C-alpha positions in Angstrom: -1.9 -35.0 16.8 -0.3 -33.9 13.6 -1.5 -36.7 11.4 -3.4 -36.4 8.0 -4.9 -39.2 6.0 -4.4 -38.7 2.2 -5.7 -36.5 0.8 -4.8 -34.0 3.5 -7.9 -32.0 2.6 -10.6 -32.0 -0.1 -10.8 -28.4 -1.2 -13.7 -26.9 -3.2 -12.8 -24.0 -5.4 -15.5 -21.7 -6.8 -14.1 -20.4 -10.0 -12.0 -22.3 -12.6 -9.8 -19.5 -13.9 -6.1 -18.9 -13.7 -6.2 -18.2 -10.0 -7.9 -21.5 -9.4 -5.5 -23.3 -11.7 -2.4 -22.1 -9.8 -4.2 -22.9 -6.5 -4.7 -26.5 -7.6 -1.0 -26.8 -8.4 -0.2 -25.6 -4.9 -2.8 -28.0 -3.4 -1.3 -31.0 -5.1 2.1 -30.1 -3.6 0.5 -30.2 -0.2 -1.2 -33.5 -0.8 -4.7 -32.0 -1.2 -7.4 -32.8 -3.7 -9.5 -30.2 -5.4 -13.0 -30.0 -6.9 -13.7 -26.9 -9.1 -17.0 -25.3 -9.9 -17.1 -23.4 -13.1 -19.6 -22.9 -15.9 -17.1 -23.6 -18.7 -16.3 -27.3 -19.3 -12.5 -27.9 -19.2 -11.8 -24.6 -17.4 -8.2 -23.8 -16.7 -8.5 -25.0 -13.1 -10.7 -28.0 -14.1 -8.0 -29.2 -16.5 -5.5 -29.7 -13.7 -7.8 -30.6 -10.8 -9.2 -33.7 -12.5 -12.7 -33.0 -11.0 -14.9 -30.2 -12.2 -18.6 -29.5 -11.5 -20.0 -27.6 -14.5 -22.3 -25.0 -13.1 -22.9 -21.3 -12.5 -21.6 -19.5 -9.5 -25.1 -18.4 -8.7 -26.7 -21.8 -8.9 -27.6 -22.8 -5.3 -27.8 -26.5 -6.2 -24.3 -26.6 -7.7 -22.8 -24.5 -4.9 -24.3 -27.0 -2.4 -23.0 -29.9 -4.4 -19.5 -28.5 -4.2 -19.5 -27.5 -0.6 -21.0 -30.8 0.6 -18.4 -32.8 -1.4 -15.4 -31.1 0.1 -13.8 -30.4 3.5 -13.4 -26.7 3.0 -14.5 -24.3 0.2 -12.7 -21.2 -1.1 -13.0 -19.1 -4.3 -11.0 -17.5 -7.0 -13.8 -15.1 -8.1 -16.0 -12.6 -6.3 -19.2 -12.7 -8.4 -20.8 -15.5 -6.4 -24.2 -16.1 -4.7 -23.3 -15.3 -1.2 -26.8 -15.9 0.2 -26.4 -19.6 -0.5 -22.9 -19.7 0.9 -23.9 -17.9 4.1 -26.7 -20.5 4.5 -24.2 -23.4 4.0 -21.8 -21.8 6.4 -24.5 -21.6 9.0 -25.1 -25.3 8.5 -21.5 -25.9 9.6 -19.6 -26.1 6.3 -16.2 -24.3 6.4 -16.1 -21.6 3.7 -13.0 -19.4 3.8 -12.8 -16.4 3.6 -16.2 -16.1 5.1 -19.1 -15.4 2.6 -20.1 -12.6 4.9 -16.8 -10.9 4.2 -17.3 -11.6 0.4 -20.8 -10.0 0.6 -19.3 -6.8 2.0 -16.5 -6.6 -0.6 -18.8 -7.5 -3.6 -20.6 -4.2 -3.1 -17.8 -1.7 -3.6 -19.9 1.0 -1.8 -20.2 -1.3 1.2 -16.5 -2.0 1.0 -15.7 1.8 1.1 -18.0 2.2 4.1 -16.3 -0.7 5.9 -12.9 0.9 5.3 -14.1 4.3 6.6 -15.8 2.7 9.6 -12.6 0.9 10.5 -10.7 4.2 10.4 -8.6 3.2 7.4 -7.4 5.9 5.0 -9.3 5.9 1.8 -10.5 8.6 -0.7 -13.7 10.5 -0.1 -16.8 9.1 -1.7 -20.6 9.5 -2.0 -23.4 7.2 -3.2 -25.3 8.1 -6.4 -29.1 8.1 -6.2 -32.0 10.0 -7.8 -30.0 12.9 -9.3 -26.5 11.6 -10.2 -25.6 14.7 -12.3 -26.3 17.0 -9.4 -24.6 14.7 -6.9 -21.4 14.7 -9.1 -21.5 18.5 -9.5 -21.9 19.0 -5.7 -19.2 16.4 -5.0 -16.8 18.1 -7.4 -14.7 17.0 -10.4 -12.5 15.2 -11.3 -14.0 12.1 -9.9 -14.2 8.3 -10.4 -17.5 6.6 -10.9 -17.5 2.9 -9.9 -20.2 0.3 -10.4 -21.2 -1.1 -7.0 -21.1 -4.7 -8.4 -19.4 -6.6 -11.1 -16.5 -4.4 -12.0 -13.0 -5.7 -12.4 -10.0 -5.2 -14.7 -11.1 -1.7 -15.6 -14.7 -2.7 -16.2 -17.3 -0.8 -14.3 -15.1 2.3 -13.8 -15.4 5.7 -15.5 -13.2 8.7 -14.9 -15.1 12.0 -15.3 -13.0 15.2 -15.4 -16.0 17.5 -15.7 -19.7 17.7 -16.9 -18.4 17.4 -20.5 -17.5 13.8 -19.8 -21.1 12.9 -18.8 -21.2 10.6 -21.9 -19.0 8.2 -20.0 -21.4 7.9 -17.1 -22.3 4.3 -16.3 -26.1 3.9 -16.0 -25.8 1.3 -13.1 -26.0 1.4 -9.3 -22.8 3.1 -8.4 -20.9 5.7 -6.3 -18.3 8.3 -7.0 -15.0 8.8 -5.2 -12.4 11.5 -5.3 -9.9 11.1 -8.2 -6.5 10.5 -6.7 -3.5 11.7 -8.6 -1.3 8.9 -7.4 2.5 9.1 -7.5 2.5 5.3 -7.5 -0.1 2.5 -7.3 1.1 -0.1 -4.8 -0.3 -3.4 -3.4 0.3 -5.6 -0.4 -0.6 -9.2 0.0 -1.7 -10.2 3.5 -2.3 -13.7 4.7 -4.2 -14.4 7.9 -4.6 -17.9 9.4 -7.4 -19.5 11.4 -5.5 -18.7 14.6 -5.2 -15.0 13.7 -1.5 -15.3 12.7 -0.8 -12.7 10.0 1.9 -12.6 7.5 2.6 -9.7 5.1 4.4 -9.8 1.7 6.7 -7.0 0.5 5.0 -3.9 -1.0 4.9 -4.1 -4.8 4.4 -1.4 -7.4 1.6 -2.0 -9.9 1.5 -0.2 -13.3 -1.7 -0.4 -15.3 -2.3 -0.4 -19.1 -3.9 3.0 -20.0 -7.4 2.7 -21.4 -8.1 -0.9 -20.3 -6.8 -0.3 -16.7 -5.4 -3.8 -16.5 -2.3 -4.6 -14.6 0.5 -4.4 -17.1 3.8 -4.4 -15.2 4.5 -5.3 -11.5 7.8 -4.5 -9.7 8.7 -6.3 -6.6 9.7 -4.8 -4.3 8.3 -1.3 -4.9 10.9 1.4 -5.1 9.7 3.4 -2.0 11.3 4.4 1.3 11.5 1.9 4.2 9.1 4.2 6.2 6.5 4.2 3.4 6.8 0.4 3.0 6.3 -0.1 6.7 3.3 2.2 6.7 1.7 0.4 3.7 2.1 -3.0 5.3 0.7 -1.7 8.6 -2.4 -0.4 6.8 -2.8 -3.6 4.8 -2.7 -5.8 7.9 -5.2 -3.5 9.7 -7.5 -3.8 6.7 -7.5 -7.6 6.8 -7.8 -7.7 10.6 -10.8 -5.3 10.4 -12.5 -8.0 8.2 -11.3 -10.8 10.5 -10.4 -12.5 7.2 -8.9 -15.9 6.7 -6.8 -16.6 3.6 -4.8 -14.3 1.3 -6.1 -10.8 0.6 -4.8 -8.3 -2.0 -4.9 -4.7 -0.7 -4.6 -2.2 -3.5 -3.4 1.3 -2.5 -2.5 4.8 -3.8 0.7 6.5 -2.8 0.2 10.3 -3.2 2.8 13.0 -4.0 2.5 14.1 -0.3 3.4 10.6 0.8 -0.1 9.7 2.0 -1.3 6.1 1.5 -5.0 5.5 0.7 -6.6 2.1 0.4 -8.2 1.7 -3.0 -9.8 -1.7 -3.0 -9.5 -5.1 -1.3 -9.7 -8.5 -3.0 -10.7 -11.4 -0.6 -8.6 -13.9 -2.6 -5.3 -14.6 -4.2 -4.4 -11.6 -6.5 -2.7 -10.7 -9.7 -0.2 -8.7 -7.7 1.0 -11.9 -6.1 1.7 -14.1 -9.1 5.4 -13.2 -8.9 5.6 -15.1 -5.6 5.6 -18.5 -7.3 9.2 -17.9 -8.3 10.3 -15.1 -6.1 9.1 -15.9 -2.6 9.8 -18.6 0.0 6.0 -19.3 0.1 3.9 -18.4 -2.9 0.5 -16.8 -2.4 -1.4 -19.9 -3.6 0.2 -22.3 -1.1 -0.2 -19.6 1.6 -3.9 -19.2 0.9 -4.4 -23.0 1.2 -2.3 -23.2 4.4 -4.6 -20.5 5.9 -8.0 -21.9 4.8 -7.2 -25.5 5.9 -5.6 -24.5 9.2 -1.9 -25.2 8.6 0.8 -22.8 9.8 1.5 -19.9 7.5 4.7 -19.9 5.6 7.5 -17.3 5.4 6.9 -14.4 3.0 10.6 -13.5 2.4 11.6 -12.7 -1.1 14.3 -14.7 -2.8 15.0 -12.2 -5.6 13.9 -8.9 -7.1 11.2 -9.6 -9.7 9.2 -8.1 -12.5 6.0 -9.5 -13.8 4.0 -8.7 -16.9 0.5 -10.0 -17.9 0.1 -11.7 -21.2 -3.0 -10.2 -22.7 -4.9 -11.3 -25.8 -3.8 -9.2 -28.7 -6.2 -6.4 -29.9 -8.5 -7.4 -32.7 -7.6 -11.1 -32.3 -9.8 -13.9 -31.1 -10.3 -17.6 -31.4 -8.0 -20.5 -30.5 -4.9 -19.0 -28.9 -1.6 -18.9 -30.8 1.5 -18.2 -28.7 4.2 -16.5 -30.6 7.8 -15.9 -29.5 7.8 -18.5 -26.7 11.3 -19.9 -27.5 12.8 -16.4 -27.8 11.3 -15.4 -24.4 12.5 -18.5 -22.6 16.0 -18.0 -24.0 16.4 -15.0 -21.7 17.8 -16.1 -18.3 15.5 -15.7 -15.3 12.2 -15.8 -17.4 9.3 -18.0 -16.3 6.2 -18.2 -18.5 2.8 -19.2 -17.3 0.1 -20.0 -19.9 -3.4 -20.3 -18.4 -4.9 -22.9 -20.7 -7.9 -20.8 -21.8 -9.6 -22.3 -24.9 -10.1 -18.9 -26.6 -8.4 -15.6 -26.7 -10.1 -12.2 -27.2 -8.7 -8.6 -27.0 -7.0 -7.9 -23.7 -8.1 -11.1 -22.0 -5.6 -12.4 -19.5 -4.1 -15.4 -21.1 -0.9 -15.8 -19.0 1.8 -14.0 -17.2 5.6 -13.9 -17.2 7.8 -13.4 -14.1 11.5 -12.4 -14.5 14.0 -12.7 -11.7 17.3 -10.9 -11.6 19.9 -9.6 -9.1 18.5 -6.0 -9.5 15.0 -4.7 -10.0 16.2 -2.6 -13.0 17.6 -5.6 -14.7 14.4 -7.6 -14.1 12.3 -4.8 -15.5 14.5 -4.4 -18.6 14.1 -8.2 -19.3 10.4 -8.0 -18.7 10.0 -5.2 -21.2 12.1 -7.2 -23.7 9.8 -10.3 -23.2 6.8 -8.0 -23.8 8.2 -7.2 -27.3 8.8 -10.9 -28.1 5.9 -12.9 -26.6 2.4 -12.4 -27.9 -0.9 -14.3 -27.9 -3.0 -14.0 -31.0 -6.0 -15.8 -32.3 -6.1 -18.6 -34.9 -8.8 -16.8 -36.9 -6.6 -13.8 -37.5 -3.3 -14.7 -39.2 
C-alpha cells in the first residue's frame, strides 16, 4: 500500500555541512523531516533542518541519540565512528549506506584493496610500513603518498617525484600508489536503491586547483567519446555493485592518454561532482540519495542542459565573517545559479558555495563560469 503519514520519513544526517544542507532541502520537497548531528551550533544543514543535535561524529551517545530518533540515518561526511554505527545497525536501525561499507572506504588502503579484489581497474599500490623510504625506492618514482585516513580536498596527499622530495613525506599511516599522468580526471555518480535498481548519471570532467587539489571547475557532460563514456559508467556501476551500496556514490576516475580508465577513489555519499544536478538534471543527486535510502523508486538521471560548475572558495589570506562580493554582477548573467552554504566563517580555500551555469553548449557554459569566477569572490570581514 503506497500510503505515507506525514512526515514521509524522519531522516538523520550525520554531518551538517553543505552536502547535508542541500540534502535537507531535497528532503523537505519529499515531505520528510531531518535531524542533523554536527559539532558546530547552527551548522549549514542545521540552519535549514530546524533540528540539530550538537555533538561530535565520534561520540557514541550522540550517534545513538540521532539514530534512535529517526527512521533512517545517512551521512554527508566520512570521518565517523563506524563501530558505534555498526552496533546500531545490528540492533535493527536502518543506516544507509551501510556503516560496514563506510568502514572499508574510510581507510583508503582498504578501499584500494577492495577495488583490486573486485577486479576493478585502479593504479598499482603498496602499503608503507617499517622502512617507507626503501619501500618508495623499490616501488619507483614518481608516486603519490596518501594518508590511510582523514584526507580530503587535497589534504593527506603528497606527490613525490623522487627521493629529493622526501621533505614532503607525510609521517602518518599511509600507502603509495603509482602516479597517473591523466589526460582527464572524470567522475560518475551512481545511485543504487534498496531493491538493487541502479541509475547512472552522465560522465563529468573534473578540473582541480593546482596546489590545493580542490575541485575548481566541473564540465557536464565530459568531452569524451561515447565508447569512453559507456566504459566509465560501466566501471562506476560495477564499483557500487561490488560494495552492495545503497544511496548515491561518487566514483572518481583517471582517463589516461592510452584511453584506459582507472578508479581513483569512491565517496559513499553525495559528491561535489554532482552539485550541478540541482539545476541540470531531472532528478538531482540529493533527492536521488534520499529516494534510495528511504526505499522510494529512483528518479531519471537525464540531463536537461549542458552545465559548468565552479566552487566558491574562501579567498587566500582572508578569514572571519564571510563577505560576498560581486553577487549582483554574477546573477546578471543568464543561466547562473549561486549557492551560498551559510558557513559562519571563511578561511583560505574553504568551500563557501558553488555556482552552476547552464547554457545551450558546454563551451558557452564554461565561458560564463570563468566570467563568474572573475566577478564573484568571498572574503573575510577582518580583511578589508
